[in-house]
VEXFIKOL-993974 format. One record per residue (C-alpha): residue in three letters; z, y, x. Coordinates in steps of 0.05 Angstrom, whole numbers, plus 32768, in hexadecimal, padded with zeros to 4 digits. Last residue first. Layout:
N
AlaZYX
...
***
This chain:
493
Met7E9880147DE8
Asp7E747FD57DFD
Gly7E717FD77E49
Thr7EA67FA27E4E
Leu7EF07F9F7E61
Val7F0D7FCD7E2D
Pro7F597FCA7E39
Lys7F897FC17DFE
Arg7FCF7FBF7E1B
Ala7FC27FE77E5B
Ala7F9380187E3A
Gly7FC480217E00
Val7FFD80317E2F
Glu7FD080607E57
Asp7FB880877E1A
Val7F8B80B57E40
Arg7F9180FE7E53
Gly7F4C81177E62
Val7F1180F27E7F
Lys7ED981157EA6
Thr7F0D81447EC3
Arg7F1C818D7EB8
Thr7F50818A7E80
Pro7F85815E7E9F
Ser7FB181737E7F
Ala7FBF817D7E34
His800B81787E39
Leu800981A77E74
Leu7FE281DB7E4C
Asp801481D37E13
Ala804E81E37E42
Asp8034822A7E4B
Thr806A82597E64
Glu80A682307E7C
Ala808081F17E91
Leu8049821F7EAA
Glu8078823B7EDF
Ala808B81F57EF8
Ile804181E57EF9
Ser803382237F23
Arg8069820D7F54
Met804A81C87F5A
Ala800681E57F67
Glu802182157F9C
Ile804581DB7FBE
Phe800481B37FC0
Ala7FDE81EE7FDC
Asp801481FA8010
Leu801081B18025
Asp7FC481B6802C
Glu7FCA81F58055
Leu7FFF81D68082
Asn7FD4819A8094
Glu7FD681578070
Ser7FCE81168098
Glu8017810A80AA
Thr802680EB8066
Pro802D81178027
Glu805C80E78003
Ile807581007FC0
Met809D80D87F8E
Ile80A680FA7F4A
Ala80DD80D47F25
Gly80E980DF7EDA
His812B80BA7EDD
Val813C80A27F23
Val815280597F2A
Leu810C80447F18
Pro80F0805B7F5A
Phe80BE806C7F3F
Tyr80AC80927EFF
Ile807380B57F23
Thr804D80AB7F64
Pro802B80EB7F78
Pro7FF181087F51
His7FAE81117F74
Ile7FA0815B7F80
Gly7F6581847F66
Cys7F9181B37F3E
Asp7F7B81947EFD
Ile7F9581517F19
Leu7FD781737F26
Arg7FDD81817EDC
Lys7FDE81367ECD
Ala8018812A7EFC
Ile804281627EDF
Asp8035814A7E98
Met804981037EAB
Thr8089811D7ECA
Ser809A813B7E87
Val809881807E68
Gly80BF818F7E28
Phe80DB81D17E41
Glu811F81B67E55
Glu80FB81797E71
Gln80E181A67EA8
Lys812481AA7ECB
Lys812F815E7EC8
Asp80E8814D7EDE
Thr810081297F1C
Phe80F481317F67
Val80EE80FB7F9D
Cys80DB81087FE5
Glu80B180E08016
His80AB80D48061
Leu80F580DF8073
Ser812981018049
Pro8156813D8054
Gln8191813D8023
Pro818481567FDC
Phe818781127FB8
Pro8179811E7F6E
Leu814A81587F7B
Asp8139817B7F3A
Tyr80FB81A67F40
Leu80F581F17F47
Asp812682047F7E
Lys811A81C37FA4
Leu80D081D17FAA
Ser80C881EC7FF1
Phe810181C2800B
Lys80E181817FF6
Ile809A81958009
Tyr80AF81A78050
Asn80DA81688051
Ala809E813C8042
Asn8072815F8076
Leu80A6815980AD
Val80B2810F80A0
Ala8067810080A2
Leu8060812B80E0
Glu809581058106
Ser807A80C280F1
Ala803480D4810A
Arg805380EC814B
Lys807180A88155
Leu802B808A8154
Asp801E80BC818C
Pro8032808581BD
Gly7FED806581B4
Leu7FC5808F8183
Thr7F7F8073818D
Lys7F95802B819C
Met7FC3802B815F
Tyr7F8B80438131
Ala7F588014814F
Trp7F877FD98146
Ala7F937FEE80FE
Arg7F487FEF80F1
Leu7F417FA9810F
Val7F7B7F8F80E5
Val7F577FA780A6
Gly7F157F8680BB
Phe7F397F4680CE
Gln7F5E7F3B808D
Gly7F7D7EF980A1
Trp7F617ED480DD
Phe7F4B7E9180BD
Pro7F677E828078
His7FA67EA68062
Met7FEF7E91805B
Arg7FE97E538086
Gly80247E278092
Ile80707E33808E
Ser80707E2280D8
Gln80A57DF280F4
Gly807E7DD0812A
Gly80707D86813B
Ala80247D898130
Asp802A7D7280E8
Val80607DA780DE
Ser802F7DDC80F2
Asn80307E038133
Asp7FE77DF98144
Val7FD27E27817D
Trp7F967E558175
Asp7F737E6F81B3
Leu7F717EAB81E1
Lys7F5B7EA7822A
Gly7F7A7ED08262
Asp7F9A7E948283
Thr7FB97E7E8241
Glu7FC17EAF8207
Val7FDC7E9581C5
Leu7FC87EA3817D
Arg7FF47E7C814C
Pro7FD97E4A8119
Gly80007E5480F1
Pro80317E7A80C6
Leu80727E8A80EB
Phe80AC7E5880E6
Pro80BA7E518131
Val80BE7E9D8139
Leu80F57EA68105
Thr81337EAC8131
Lys810E7ED18167
Ser81067F0D8139
Val80CA7F15810B
Cys808D7F428100
Ile80617F3D80C2
Ala801B7F5680B3
Gly800E7F6A806B
Ser7FC47F7A806F
Gly7F9A7F9C803A
Pro7F587F9A8015
Gly7F687FAD7FE1
Gly7F7B7FB67F99
Gly7F5A7FF87F89
Gly7F7B801A7FC3
His7F788010800D
Pro7F57802B804C
Thr7F76801A8090
Ser7FA5805080AA
Phe7FDA802880D0
Thr8015803980A3
Lys7FF2802B8062
His7FBB7FF58067
Leu7FE07FD580A1
Asn80197FCB8070
Met80527FAF8099
His807E7F73808A
Met80C27F6980A9
Val80EA7F2D80C0
Asp812E7F2780DF
Ile81447F7080DB
Gly81887F7D80FC
Ile81877FC68112
His81767FB3815A
Gly813E7F848145
Met811E7FBA811A
His811B7FED8152
Ala8112802E812A
Tyr80EB8066814A
Gly80A5804B8156
Met80928050810D
Ile80CD806E80E7
Ala80AD809380AD
Asn806B806D80A9
Leu8094802D80A4
Asn809C80398059
Ala807C7FF88042
Gly80A47FD38077
Asp80D07FAA8049
Gly81037F8E807A
Tyr81207F49806D
Val81657F3B8087
Leu81817EF58090
Gly81BF7ED38074
Gly81F87EAA8091
Arg82337ED6807D
Ala82377EF680C2
His81ED7F0480BF
Val81F57F2A807C
Leu822F7F538098
Glu820A7F6480D9
Ala81CD7F7880B0
Ile81F87FA68084
Glu82187FC680C1
Lys81D37FD380DF
Ile81B67FEB809D
Asn81EB801F808E
Ser81BC8059809C
Glu818A80428067
Phe815A807C8074
Leu814980A28035
Gly810380AA8018
Leu811B80997FD3
Thr80F480587FD8
Asn811F80428013
Pro81148053805B
Asn811D801A8067
Thr810E7FE78030
Ile81437FB08032
Met813D7F68801B
Ile817F7F438022
Gly81937EFD8036
Ala81957EB48020
Cys81CF7EC27FF1
Asp81F67E837FDB
Asp822E7E8C800D
Asp823D7ED27FF3
Met82207F187FFD
Leu82317F3D7FBD
Ala82717F627FCC
Ala825D7F6D8014
Val821C7F8E7FFF
Asp82417FC07FD4
Glu82747FCE800B
Val823F7FD88040
Thr8221800F8016
Leu81D780158005
Ile81B580588003
Gly81AB80907FCF
Asp81EA80B77FE3
Pro8214809A7FAA
Gly820080537FBB
Leu81C8802F7F96
Pro81DB7FEC7F7A
Val81C97FA97F99
Lys81A47F7E7F67
Val81A87F337F6F
Ser81647F127F6A
Ser815C7EC77F5E
Phe813A7EA17F96
Gly81067E6C7F89
Cys80D37E837FBD
Leu80A77EA47F89
Ala80E67EC67F6E
Ala80F47EE87FB1
Ser80AD7F027FB4
Ala80B37F1D7F6D
Pro80F77F3C7F7C
Asn80D77F637FB6
Thr80957F737F94
Gly80B77FA67F68
His80C57FD37FA3
Ala81107FD97FAF
Thr813D80127F97
Asp81697FE17F71
Pro81797FBF7FB3
Ile81677F757FB9
Leu81987F3E7FCE
Met81787EF87FCC
Lys81967EBB7FAA
Thr818B7E707FAD
Arg81A77E567FEE
Thr81997E0D8000
Asn81AD7E0C8049
Gly81A07DD18079
Gln81947E0080B4
Ala81497DF080B2
Arg814B7DFF8068
His81687E438076
Trp81317E5280A9
Ala80FA7E3C8078
Gln81167E698042
Ile81187EA58071
Leu80D07E968085
Met80BC7E90803C
Ile80DD7ED38030
Gly80B27EF28066
Thr80727ED2804E
Leu807F7EEB8007
Glu808C7F318022
Gly804C7F2E804B
His80257F19800D
Ala80457F547FE8
Gly802D7F82801F
Ala7FE77F648020
Ser7FBC7F318045
Pro7FF27F0B806A
Gln7FD47EE980A8
Leu7FE37F1E80DD
Ser80207EFA80F9
Cys804F7F1B812B
Ala80837F0A815F
Glu80C37F25817E
Leu80D67F65815A
Gly80DC7FAB8175
Thr80B57FC7813A
Val807F7FF0815D
Ala807D7FC1819A
Cys80767F84816D
Leu803E7FA88148
Met801C7FB6818A
Gln801F7F6D81A0
Glu80047F53815E
Thr7FCC7F868160
Glu7FBC7F7181A8
Tyr7FB57F288192
Leu7F897F378156
Val7F5B7F65817D
Arg7F587F3281B6
Leu7F457EFC8184
Ala7F0A7F27816E
Gly7EF27F3081B5
Gln7F007EE881C8
Ser7ED67ECD818F
Tyr7EA17EA281B3
Glu7ED57E7981D9
Ser7EFE7E738199
Pro7EC77E4D8174
Phe7EA67E75813D
Leu7EC17E6080F9
Pro7EDF7EA480EB
His7E9B7EC580F0
Ala7E917F058116
Gly7E597F3180FC
Ala7E827F6F80EE
Phe7EA77F688130
Gly7E6E7F5D8160
Pro7E417F888135
Leu7E6F7FC6813B
Ala7E807FDB80F3
Ala7ECB7FD580FD
Ile7EC680058138
Lys7EA18038810F
Glu7ED2803280D6
Asn7F0D803D8104
Ile7EEA807B8121
Lys7EEA809480D9
Pro7F3480A280D9
Asn7F54808B8097
Tyr7F7D80C5807A
Lys7FC180B0805F
Met7FD08093801B
Thr8016807D802E
Cys802580557FEE
Ser807080627FEA
Gly806380A57FC8
Leu801B80B37FB5
Pro800A80F77FD4
Tyr7FBE80F47FD2
Met7FA681387FEA
Gly7F5B813F7FE5
Thr7F17811D7FE4
Asp7F1D80F08022
Val7F5E80D38006
Gly7F3880C07FC7
Phe7F2380DB7F84
Asn7EEA80C37F59
Trp7EB980EF7F33
Thr7E8C80F97F6F
Ser7E8380AE7F75
Leu7E6980AB7F2E
Arg7E3080DA7F41
Thr7E1C80AE7F7C
Tyr7E1E80737F4D
His7DEF80927F1A
Arg7DC180B37F4D
Val7DB680727F72
Val7DAA804A7F32
Asp7D78807B7F14
Leu7D5480827F57
Glu7D4C80377F5C
Ala7D2980367F19
Leu7D4D80177EDE
Asp7D407FE37EA8
Pro7D827FDA7E84
Leu7DA67F977E7A
Asn7DA97F7E7E33
Leu7DD97F467E45
Asp7DC27F177E0E
Thr7D947EE97E35
Arg7DC87EC27E5C
Val7DB17E8D7E8D
Met7DD87E4B7E92
Gly7DD27E377E49
Glu7D9E7E027E55
Ala7D907DEB7E9C
Glu7D447DED7EA2
Tyr7D377E197EDE
Pro7CEF7E0B7EF2
Ala7CDF7E107F3D
Ala7CAE7E437F58
Pro7C8D7E2E7F99
Val7CA57E527FD8
Asp7C877E907FF9
Ser7CA07EC07FC3
Glu7C7E7F047FC1
Pro7CAD7F397FDB
Leu7CDE7F587FA9
Ser7CD77FA07F92
Val7D177FBD7F75
Gly7D2A7FEF7F3F
Val7CF57FE17F0B
Arg7CE9800A7ECD
Gly7CC47FE57E96
Pro7CF17FF57E5C
Arg7D1C80337E68
Gly7D6480327E80
Lys7D9080707E81
Glu7DB9805B7E44
Trp7DD1801B7E67
Leu7DE880457EA3
Leu7E13806D7E74
Pro7DFD80B47E63
Glu7E2A80ED7E7C
Asn7E5181097E41
Leu7E6F81417E6B
Val7E5381637EA7
Leu7E8E81797ED1
Ser7EAC81BE7ED5
Ser7EC781D17F19
Val7F0481C37F44
Gly7EF081C77F8E
Pro7F1882057F9A
Trp7F5082127F68
Ser7F4F82587F4A
Gln7F2482417F10
Asn7F5B82157EF5
Ser7F8582517EE4
Met7FC982627F01
***
């Protein structure tokens, strides 16, 4: 299949001048009003650089330049973005309108509570809704990212153990875990103990039992795991960990598969973080912003970050639960209200869908399995059983023709589709992790499947084309290892 057959994929103007090259002496891009205050000399030596060689540009030059750059980028509003485990779902624009309302956009975290009841109500209701979704007892919105939520959760487990007089030093972590799991454990002083993958791609009670000793503080479990498989032994594993004096941390990065279906308290989760910027539709990418809200069981409520938001006689206010105030809180994890703009968008999403949040999970699972069973004849499927929100293939069949996972991913760019997550999870060689989310319609899924099938055909008939891809972008195949090791961080090329 040729590039020309893909709608929206067209030739781009190459060798576009840099912004510096567009400048001409004497052009002015802004008109400032005449100053109404006396000029003051600035005499501090060495404080103002004179060697920057900034271009002189008209406003039109700047607007056209950055507008043009925006058309070269790719986002979830541009096309399918099936990054596995990242849940790059569509962000409803009604959320953005609500977040832009002056009463929210202009709210200041230092306003007294009596003048902030609307914003506090959003925070309070979001906490209540997240508790309803997870089935856990209480919530904190302070953590500002998934990894930050993980860290908070492990700090809570650590605080609970210390309150019991325990000094445990190890944390069980499955080898399918996100890389942030061992990092969060290490930041709290725990050493990671790897729990091996079972033959069916999930944890076994026997493997956990062999590792869970009196020095283990608990276990960190992603459910569904990074293979897209539900950890069906989780209740028995949680009972085992609890019986041996540990607690269970739930990595909620993949909550989009079981939202509203799995009661975390019933299956033994003590603390769980959720990515509001994934499951609850707020924009993310490029490093933020995000929100890693956590929910906890009754056991960990006293240790939650503070202050806590409490309603009394219809009024909301902050209550100090710090150690200084006689509480057991681990303290603040974020100044003020956390990432309020992100929380607000998640609140709007949950308010809009209500009970239909469960429908989002259903469609995410349906879409992933549609892709999985449509491509299983052409791509290696290490775990063929039905999965949940994402599916994992490998490049094993294409390797016979000298084609790698990287080649497959780069060719998808030429097809107008963002590549899925590749080479993760690490337990699968040449992994291709695909998560379509619930946002994609049948036509989009079929277009993706057709693209993947055409790539499998090219692997046998024209591998060189795949090695050269992408061919229709502003930048072709780059030396990613070299770029990471020797990045160019200035405009001097």
